[in-house]
C-alpha positions in Angstrom: 0.0 0.0 0.0 1.3 3.5 -0.8 0.2 6.5 1.1 1.1 10.1 0.3 1.3 12.6 3.2 2.5 16.1 2.4 5.6 15.6 0.2 6.4 12.2 1.7 5.5 8.8 0.4 5.0 5.8 2.7 5.2 2.3 1.4 3.7 -0.4 3.6 4.0 -4.0 2.4 2.9 -7.3 3.9 4.1 -10.5 2.4 4.8 -14.1 3.1 8.5 -15.1 3.5 9.7 -18.6 4.6 6.4 -19.4 6.3 6.2 -16.2 8.2 4.6 -12.8 7.4 6.9 -9.9 6.9 5.7 -6.3 7.3 7.8 -3.4 6.0 7.1 0.3 6.5 9.3 2.8 4.6 9.1 6.5 4.2 10.5 8.3 1.1 11.3 12.0 1.4 12.2 14.1 -1.7 15.9 15.0 -1.6 16.9 12.0 0.5 18.9 9.2 -1.1 17.9 6.5 1.4 14.4 5.9 2.6 13.6 5.8 6.4 12.8 2.4 7.6 10.1 2.6 10.3 9.3 -1.1 10.5 10.7 -4.4 9.4 9.1 -7.1 11.4 8.1 -10.8 11.1 4.7 -12.0 12.4 3.1 -15.4 12.6 -0.1 -14.5 10.8 -1.0 -12.1 8.1 -3.6 -10.3 10.3 -0.9 -9.8 13.0 1.3 -8.2 10.3 -1.4 -5.9 9.2 -2.2 -5.0 12.9 1.5 -4.2 13.4 1.5 -1.8 10.5 -1.7 -0.1 11.7 -0.2 0.4 15.2 3.0 1.8 13.8 1.0 4.3 11.7 -0.8 5.4 14.9 2.5 5.8 16.7 3.9 8.0 13.9 0.7 10.0 13.4 -1.4 10.0 16.6 -3.6 12.8 15.4 -4.2 11.4 12.0 -7.1 9.1 11.0 -6.6 5.5 11.7 -4.9 3.5 8.9 -7.4 1.3 7.0 -5.6 -1.6 5.3 -6.5 -1.9 1.6 -5.6 -4.9 -0.5 -3.6 -4.0 -3.6 -5.6 -4.5 -6.9 -5.1 -7.8 -8.6 -3.1 -7.5 -11.8 -4.7 -8.9 -15.0 -2.6 -10.2 -17.8 -3.5 -7.2 -19.9 -2.5 -4.7 -17.2 1.0 -6.2 -16.9 1.9 -5.1 -20.4 0.9 -8.3 -22.2 -1.0 -8.0 -25.5 -4.7 -8.5 -25.4 -6.6 -10.9 -27.7 -5.3 -10.6 -31.3 -7.7 -9.3 -34.0 -8.1 -11.3 -37.2 -6.3 -9.9 -40.3 -8.6 -8.4 -43.0 
């Protein structure tokens, strides 16, 4: 999930790695070469990883609205740059 706040960009990812769920939370600021790593944590379940990201958001921004986790959109073969169905030649 990508969130834009002021001129900063936050990337929050949750993914499975070696039977555990890994949650990463990075902040990208214009002009900085290296992103700020706010969170890099392993959890037992996917929901625990999401809850960890939501808690970290609240710690960083206590006055902001609560983070609502949204699933990334599924990619279709056409959206990944593959050609659609071919048209017959005339």
